[in-house]
N, C-alpha and C positions, 0 to 999 in steps of 0.2 A: 423466539427469545421471550423470556419471562418479562412481565411488565416493568422493566427497569429502564430508566432514562439516564443515559450517560451524557456528561457535558462534552463539548468538542475537545476540550483539553484532556479529559480522561480517555476519550477515544484515541487521540493522538499519542498520549503517553503509553497506553497499552499496545497500540499498533507498532509504534517505534521500538518499544522494549522487546516485543516478540520478534520483530524483524532483526534487530541488532543481535539478539541472543541465539536465534535459530536459523535465520535465513541469509543474512548478509554474506557470510563466507561462502555459502553454497551458491549464491546467485550472482554476485557482482562480477566475477571473472568472465562469465559468458553472456550475461544479460544486461549489462550496463546500458541505460537509456530506455529500457522497456518500462512500462507501467505495471505495477503490481497492485492488485486489489485483494487485500487480506481480510478474511473473515476473522475478526478478533475473538470470536467465541470458540472456534475450532482449530484455527491455524491453517486452514486450507486457503488456497489462493488461486487467482486467475492472473495471467500475465500476457501482455501483447505490446507491440510497438505503438498501437493506437489505443489511447486511454479510453475512448468511448467503447471500443469493442471489448476490452478487458472488463469494463464496468458492466456492460450489458450481459456478458457471460456470467459474471458474478451475481447479478440480480436475478438471472434465470435460475442459477443454482441455489441461491440463498435469498429469497425475496423479502424476508423479514429480519434478517440478521444485520448487525452493525458491521460495516466494513471500513477499512482504513486504506487510503490510496497513497502510493508513493511512486517516485520514479527511481528505479534501481541505480545506485551510484551517485545520486544527486541529493542536495539538501532539501529541495522542495519538488513537488510534483508539477507545479505550474509556475509561470512567471508573469509579471506585470511590468512590461517595459524595460526589463533588464535581462542580461544573459543568465542562463542557468549556471549555477556554481557546482562543479563536480567536487565530490569529496575525494581528497587525495590522501592516501595512507601516509 
């Protein structure tokens, strides 16, 4: 990646926009609940039921690229004391 610093908000915006536009319809039917680590520069991704495994595979593939993490079919990738909220069509 060129020496560009993106804010967390910009990473989130770009990652969510790419997911919504190109991946949501393709992935949600079969992969709900899995963690997706998206390379926001290339659109490539890693996915696994274990967030850590997906992230480690992504870091091996793209050690210096910016990634966006989400849980397929959920509003957030992680939770703090509350239940995950599934996105219902």
